[in-house]
C-alpha positions as CSV (number, residue, x, y, z in Angstrom):
1,M,41.4,28.4,74.8
2,K,39.4,29.9,71.9
3,I,39.7,28.7,68.3
4,F,38.7,30.6,65.1
5,F,38.2,28.0,62.3
6,L,38.1,28.9,58.6
7,S,37.0,26.2,56.1
8,L,37.9,27.0,52.5
9,G,37.0,25.2,49.3
10,C,34.4,22.6,48.6
11,D,31.7,20.9,50.7
12,K,33.8,17.8,51.0
13,N,36.4,19.9,52.8
14,L,33.6,21.2,55.0
15,C,32.8,17.7,56.1
16,D,36.5,17.3,57.2
17,S,36.3,20.6,59.0
18,E,33.2,19.5,60.9
19,H,34.9,16.3,62.0
20,M,37.9,18.3,63.3
21,L,35.6,20.8,65.1
22,Y,33.9,17.8,66.9
23,R,37.3,16.5,68.1
24,L,38.3,20.0,69.3
25,A,35.0,20.6,71.1
26,R,35.4,17.2,72.8
27,E,38.8,18.3,74.1
28,G,37.3,21.4,75.7
29,Y,38.2,24.1,73.2
30,E,35.8,26.9,72.7
31,F,35.0,28.5,69.3
32,T,34.9,32.2,68.4
33,D,33.7,34.1,65.3
34,D,36.1,36.9,66.2
35,E,39.5,36.4,64.6
36,A,41.2,38.9,67.0
37,D,39.9,37.0,70.0
38,A,41.3,33.7,69.0
39,D,44.2,31.9,70.8
40,I,44.4,29.4,67.9
41,I,43.4,29.8,64.3
42,I,42.9,26.8,62.0
43,I,42.5,27.0,58.3
44,N,41.3,24.0,56.3
45,T,42.8,24.9,52.9
46,C,42.0,24.3,49.2
47,S,44.3,24.1,46.2
48,F,42.0,22.7,43.5
49,I,42.7,25.5,41.1
50,G,45.1,28.5,41.1
51,D,42.6,30.9,42.6
52,A,41.8,28.5,45.5
53,K,45.5,28.1,46.2
54,E,46.1,31.8,46.2
55,E,43.1,32.4,48.5
56,S,44.5,29.8,51.0
57,I,47.9,31.4,51.0
58,N,46.5,34.9,51.4
59,E,44.3,33.9,54.3
60,I,47.3,32.3,56.1
61,L,49.3,35.5,55.6
62,R,46.4,37.7,56.7
63,L,45.5,35.8,59.8
64,S,49.2,35.5,60.9
65,A,49.0,39.2,61.7
66,Y,47.1,38.4,64.8
67,K,50.3,37.0,66.4
68,T,51.3,40.7,66.9
69,E,47.9,42.5,66.6
70,G,45.9,40.0,68.7
71,K,46.6,37.1,71.1
72,L,47.2,34.4,68.6
73,K,49.4,31.6,69.9
74,A,49.2,29.1,67.1
75,L,48.3,29.3,63.4
76,I,47.6,25.8,61.9
77,A,46.8,24.8,58.3
78,A,45.1,21.5,57.2
79,G,43.8,20.2,53.9
80,C,44.7,20.2,50.2
81,L,47.3,23.0,50.2
82,T,49.3,21.4,53.0
83,E,49.1,17.9,51.5
84,R,50.2,19.1,48.1
85,F,53.2,21.1,49.4
86,Q,54.0,19.2,52.6
87,E,57.7,19.1,51.9
88,E,58.1,22.9,51.7
89,I,55.1,24.5,53.3
90,L,56.7,25.2,56.7
91,E,59.7,26.6,55.0
92,E,57.8,28.7,52.5
93,L,55.2,29.8,55.1
94,P,57.0,30.2,58.4
95,E,54.0,32.0,59.8
96,L,52.4,28.5,60.3
97,D,53.0,26.7,63.6
98,G,51.3,23.5,62.6
99,V,50.3,21.6,59.4
100,L,48.5,18.3,58.7
101,G,47.4,16.6,55.5
102,T,44.1,15.5,54.0
103,A,44.2,12.0,55.5
104,S,45.4,13.3,58.9
105,W,42.6,15.5,60.1
106,D,41.7,13.0,62.9
107,R,45.0,14.0,64.5
108,I,44.0,17.7,64.8
109,T,44.1,17.8,68.6
110,D,47.6,16.3,68.6
111,V,48.8,18.9,66.2
112,V,47.2,21.8,68.2
113,R,48.7,20.5,71.4
114,E,52.2,20.1,69.9
115,A,52.1,23.4,68.2
116,L,51.3,25.2,71.5
117,E,53.9,23.2,73.4
118,K,56.8,23.1,70.9
119,G,56.1,25.9,68.5
120,K,56.0,23.6,65.4
121,A,54.0,20.5,64.6
122,E,53.2,18.5,61.5
123,C,51.3,15.3,60.7
124,F,51.1,13.7,57.2
125,L,49.8,10.2,57.3
126,D,49.4,7.9,54.3
127,V,47.1,9.7,51.9
128,S,45.4,6.3,51.2
129,R,44.0,5.9,54.7
130,L,40.5,6.8,55.8
131,P,40.7,9.0,59.0
132,E,38.7,7.7,62.0
133,T,35.3,9.4,62.3
134,E,33.7,10.0,65.7
135,G,31.2,12.8,65.3
136,R,30.4,16.0,63.5
137,Y,30.1,19.6,64.8
138,L,27.4,20.8,62.5
139,T,28.1,24.3,61.0
140,T,25.3,24.4,58.4
141,L,22.3,26.1,60.0
142,S,19.5,25.9,57.4
143,G,18.4,22.3,57.7
144,S,20.9,20.8,55.2
145,G,24.0,18.9,55.8
146,Y,26.7,17.1,53.7
147,L,27.5,13.4,53.9
148,K,30.9,12.5,52.4
149,I,30.4,8.9,51.2
150,A,33.9,8.3,49.7
151,E,37.3,9.8,49.6
152,G,39.8,10.1,46.7
153,C,39.5,9.4,43.0
154,D,40.7,6.9,40.4
155,K,39.5,8.7,37.3
156,N,42.8,10.5,36.7
157,C,41.5,13.4,34.6
158,I,44.7,14.8,33.2
159,Y,44.1,18.3,34.5
160,C,43.2,17.3,38.1
161,I,45.4,17.3,41.2
162,I,42.8,15.6,43.5
163,P,44.2,12.0,43.2
164,R,47.6,13.3,44.4
165,N,46.0,15.3,47.2
166,R,43.3,12.8,48.2
167,G,44.6,9.4,47.2
168,H,42.8,6.5,45.4
169,Y,39.0,6.0,45.6
170,R,37.8,4.5,48.9
171,S,34.2,4.2,50.1
172,V,33.2,4.8,53.7
173,P,31.5,1.7,55.0
174,M,27.7,1.8,54.8
175,E,27.1,1.3,58.5
176,E,29.3,4.3,59.4
177,L,27.5,6.5,56.9
178,V,24.1,5.5,58.2
179,S,25.2,6.2,61.8
180,E,26.6,9.6,60.8
181,A,23.5,10.4,58.9
182,E,21.3,9.5,61.9
183,D,23.5,11.8,64.1
184,L,23.1,14.7,61.7
185,V,19.3,14.2,61.5
186,S,19.2,14.2,65.3
187,Q,20.9,17.7,65.1
188,G,18.1,19.0,62.9
189,V,19.3,18.1,59.4
190,R,16.4,17.5,57.1
191,E,18.3,17.4,53.8
192,L,21.3,15.2,53.3
193,I,23.5,16.1,50.4
194,L,25.7,13.1,49.3
195,V,29.1,14.2,48.2
196,A,32.4,12.6,47.1
197,Q,34.9,13.2,44.3
198,E,32.6,10.7,42.4
199,T,29.4,9.5,44.2
200,T,28.2,7.1,41.5
201,L,31.1,4.6,42.1
202,Y,30.2,4.3,45.8
203,G,30.8,0.8,47.1
204,T,32.8,-0.7,44.1
205,D,35.9,-1.0,46.2
206,L,34.2,-2.4,49.4
207,Y,31.4,-4.5,48.0
208,G,32.4,-5.2,44.4
209,R,29.4,-3.3,43.0
210,K,27.8,0.1,42.7
211,A,26.1,0.3,46.0
212,L,24.8,3.9,45.9
213,P,21.1,2.8,45.4
214,E,21.4,0.5,48.4
215,L,22.9,3.3,50.5
216,I,20.1,5.7,49.5
217,G,17.6,3.1,50.6
218,K,19.1,2.8,54.0
219,L,19.3,6.6,54.4
220,S,15.8,7.0,53.2
221,A,14.6,4.9,56.1
222,I,15.7,7.6,58.6
223,E,12.3,8.9,59.8
224,D,13.0,12.6,60.1
225,L,15.1,12.9,57.0
226,K,13.0,14.6,54.2
227,W,15.4,15.2,51.3
228,I,18.4,13.4,49.8
229,R,20.4,15.2,47.1
230,L,23.1,13.8,44.9
231,L,26.2,15.7,43.7
232,Y,29.2,14.8,41.6
233,C,27.7,11.9,39.6
234,Y,29.9,11.1,36.6
235,P,27.6,10.6,33.6
236,E,29.3,7.4,32.3
237,E,28.6,5.7,35.7
238,I,24.9,6.5,36.0
239,T,22.9,3.2,35.9
240,D,19.3,2.4,35.3
241,E,19.0,1.2,38.9
242,M,20.3,4.6,40.1
243,L,17.7,6.4,37.9
244,D,15.0,4.1,39.2
245,V,15.8,5.1,42.8
246,I,15.8,8.8,42.0
247,A,12.5,8.4,40.2
248,E,10.7,6.2,42.8
249,D,12.1,7.1,46.2
250,P,10.0,10.1,47.5
251,K,12.9,11.4,49.6
252,V,15.4,11.7,46.7
253,V,15.0,15.1,45.1
254,H,14.8,15.3,41.3
255,Y,18.2,17.0,41.0
256,L,21.4,15.6,39.6
257,D,24.8,17.1,39.4
258,I,26.7,15.6,36.5
259,P,30.1,17.3,35.7
260,V,30.7,16.9,32.0
261,Q,33.6,19.5,31.6
262,H,33.3,19.8,27.8
263,S,31.5,18.5,24.7
264,S,34.2,18.4,22.1
265,D,35.4,14.8,21.5
266,L,38.9,16.0,20.9
267,I,39.0,18.0,24.2
268,L,37.3,15.2,26.2
269,K,39.9,12.7,24.9
270,R,42.8,15.1,25.8
271,M,41.3,15.5,29.3
272,N,41.2,11.7,29.7
273,R,37.5,11.8,30.3
274,R,35.6,8.5,29.9
275,T,32.9,9.6,27.6
276,D,32.2,11.5,24.4
277,R,29.6,14.0,23.1
278,E,27.3,11.3,21.8
279,G,27.4,9.4,25.1
280,L,26.7,12.6,27.1
281,V,23.7,13.4,25.0
282,R,22.4,9.8,25.2
283,T,22.8,9.8,29.0
284,I,21.0,13.1,29.5
285,E,18.2,12.1,27.2
286,K,17.7,8.9,29.2
287,I,17.7,10.8,32.5
288,R,15.1,13.3,31.3
289,S,13.0,10.6,29.8
290,R,12.9,8.6,33.1
291,I,12.6,11.7,35.3
292,P,10.9,14.5,33.3
293,D,11.0,17.1,36.1
294,I,14.7,16.6,36.8
295,A,17.0,19.6,37.3
296,L,20.4,19.0,35.9
297,R,23.5,20.9,37.0
298,T,26.9,20.6,35.3
299,T,30.3,22.3,35.3
300,L,32.4,23.1,32.2
301,I,36.0,24.1,31.6
302,T,37.1,26.6,28.9
303,G,40.6,27.1,27.6
304,F,41.9,23.6,28.0
305,P,45.2,23.2,26.1
306,G,44.6,22.7,22.4
307,E,41.0,24.1,22.6
308,T,40.2,25.8,19.3
309,E,37.5,28.2,18.2
310,E,35.8,25.2,16.6
311,D,35.8,23.4,20.0
312,I,34.2,26.3,21.8
313,E,31.6,26.6,19.1
314,D,30.8,22.9,19.7
315,L,30.4,23.7,23.4
316,E,28.1,26.6,22.7
317,D,26.0,24.3,20.5
318,F,25.9,21.6,23.2
319,V,24.8,24.1,25.9
320,S,22.1,25.5,23.6
321,E,20.9,22.0,22.8
322,I,20.9,20.5,26.3
323,R,19.7,23.6,28.1
324,F,21.0,22.6,31.6
325,E,18.9,24.1,34.4
326,R,22.0,24.9,36.3
327,L,25.6,25.4,34.9
328,G,28.9,26.8,36.0
329,V,32.1,27.4,34.0
330,F,35.7,27.6,35.0
331,A,38.6,28.9,33.0
332,Y,41.3,26.2,32.8
333,S,44.0,26.5,35.5
334,P,47.3,24.7,34.8
335,E,48.1,22.9,38.1
336,E,51.7,22.0,39.0
337,G,52.3,18.2,38.9
338,T,49.5,17.4,36.5
339,P,50.2,16.1,32.9
340,A,48.1,18.9,31.4
341,E,50.4,21.5,32.8
342,R,53.1,20.3,30.3
343,F,50.8,20.2,27.3
344,D,51.6,22.2,24.2
345,A,49.1,24.7,22.8
346,Q,48.3,26.3,26.2
347,V,45.6,28.9,25.7
348,D,46.1,32.5,26.7
349,D,44.4,33.6,29.9
350,C,42.4,36.3,28.2
351,V,41.1,33.8,25.7
352,K,40.1,31.3,28.4
353,E,38.2,34.0,30.2
354,E,36.5,35.4,27.1
355,R,35.4,31.9,26.2
356,R,34.1,31.3,29.8
357,D,32.2,34.6,29.6
358,R,30.6,33.5,26.3
359,I,29.3,30.3,27.8
360,M,28.1,32.0,30.9
361,A,26.2,34.7,28.9
362,L,24.6,31.9,26.9
363,Q,23.7,30.0,30.0
364,Q,22.3,33.2,31.7
365,D,19.7,33.5,28.9
366,I,18.8,29.8,29.3
367,A,18.5,30.0,33.1
368,F,16.5,33.2,33.0
369,S,14.1,31.7,30.4
370,F,13.8,28.6,32.6
371,A,13.0,30.7,35.7
372,E,10.3,32.6,33.7
373,S,8.8,29.2,32.6
374,M,8.2,28.2,36.2
375,A,5.5,30.8,36.8
376,G,2.2,29.2,37.8
377,K,3.9,26.0,39.0
378,E,4.0,24.5,42.5
379,V,7.3,23.4,43.9
380,S,8.7,21.9,47.1
381,C,10.9,24.3,49.0
382,M,13.1,24.3,52.1
383,I,13.0,27.4,54.2
384,E,16.4,29.0,54.8
385,G,15.4,32.1,56.8
386,E,13.1,35.0,57.3
387,L,13.6,38.4,55.5
388,P,12.4,41.8,56.6
389,D,9.0,42.7,55.2
390,E,7.8,46.3,55.5
391,E,5.1,46.1,52.8
392,S,2.5,44.0,54.7
393,D,1.6,42.3,57.9
394,G,2.8,38.9,56.5
395,Y,6.2,37.2,56.2
396,V,8.8,36.8,53.6
397,Y,11.2,33.9,53.5
398,A,14.3,32.9,51.6
399,A,14.1,29.3,50.5
400,R,15.5,26.8,48.1
401,T,13.4,24.7,45.7
402,Y,14.3,21.0,45.2
403,M,16.1,22.3,42.0
404,D,18.6,24.3,44.0
405,A,21.6,23.1,46.0
406,P,23.0,25.3,48.8
407,D,25.4,28.1,47.8
408,V,25.7,27.3,44.1
409,D,22.1,27.6,42.8
410,G,19.3,30.1,43.0
411,M,16.7,30.9,45.6
412,I,12.9,31.3,45.9
413,F,11.5,34.2,47.9
414,I,8.2,33.2,49.5
415,R,5.5,35.4,50.9
416,S,3.3,33.8,53.6
417,R,0.5,34.9,55.9
418,E,1.6,32.5,58.6
419,P,5.0,31.9,60.2
420,L,7.3,29.3,58.8
421,Y,10.6,28.0,60.2
422,T,14.1,27.3,59.0
423,G,14.3,23.7,57.8
424,D,10.6,23.4,57.0
425,I,9.8,21.8,53.7
426,V,6.7,23.5,52.2
427,K,4.9,23.9,48.9
428,A,5.0,27.3,47.1
429,K,3.3,28.5,44.0
430,V,5.7,30.4,41.7
431,I,4.2,33.8,40.6
432,S,7.2,35.4,38.9
433,S,11.0,35.4,38.6
434,S,13.9,37.8,39.0
435,G,17.0,36.7,37.1
436,Y,18.0,33.3,38.4
437,D,15.6,33.5,41.4
438,L,11.9,32.8,41.8
439,I,9.2,34.7,43.6
440,G,6.4,32.7,45.2
441,V,3.6,32.4,47.7
442,Y,3.2,29.8,50.4
443,K,0.6,27.1,49.7
444,S,-0.8,26.0,53.1
């Protein structure tokens, strides 16, 4: 039987999807990219913010049409939406034949089998468990792969539904991660991107210490692995030891994702964040002092309940002062079941979005200026694929510099006289820029 699999949401969800795909492939199921040709459709859903929840529901409704228009026998949903609404999801979405939660994905084959045999199936195991990992069916094709090093979160930011959907923080044992990484590298992965809800706390629950530097050391020893990238590093948890590893290990790219969410002390306190503006500035200064060529990415939220014009002006000043190389902004989304949903002084949607657009316009100027400043410099790049070139007898390639994570950051377009291959890590000289992206030439 043929399965069409749709993975929505974040890269951590994608890791779960690839584990599910492995189990399905082992059972003999085939995969198809044609929705209309699928006997089974599986959607790994997201419900982090309102737009993600709406997308998940819309995809369920859209794909259910293949029960009459195609040959679809079972429509199954997994992930955060089903975990969050497990008590009512089958009643509210009768189009679904099977559902399973975030800690139950290792039961995917059981749910598929039962849905086909009985018409309905559900599996919601304790959200605090770690599913059993056996292998990954790699879906990233450009030389990069994600390694989820921990599940859940204990930060309890007051706007966030993740602790309810994913449970408390629990690290994956180091030996399991090294084994999984070796398997991914054997499949052609040259860049491992370490992800979790919070990567910097890795190991505190298992080993009684922050063991991320030790884990990086073990991963770095994998011979054919070339790059290690770190995402979701909470600024207040970044240690000198961690910065030393980034600075000194040649396989760790000089890129750090540190979600700060805001700069106003009042808003940070209302969010239940564990830092303040002064602490953020001090941490960022330390990072840049220790690693001068670091590329910093962050995410911000505008329109949190109680946010005033003074707060947003503080955020504008902060963004102008820090000049993050990479930055994204979300308008606050009140999520059912979070304390922030019940706060007074909710901000109108149009105001949230206007403030988001102000910060993004400011960041665009910063990012374009940074891209222009790269002209004349040499950078390490990973080749993503070849582009058509009708202007010469050479080649043009889309690539990412060490400063760019897949899907969220920019690209560099490289002209070369000789053929290069997807996954190659090469040197390029930047000659110009176009908006967020760079233009360069291959340095043999």
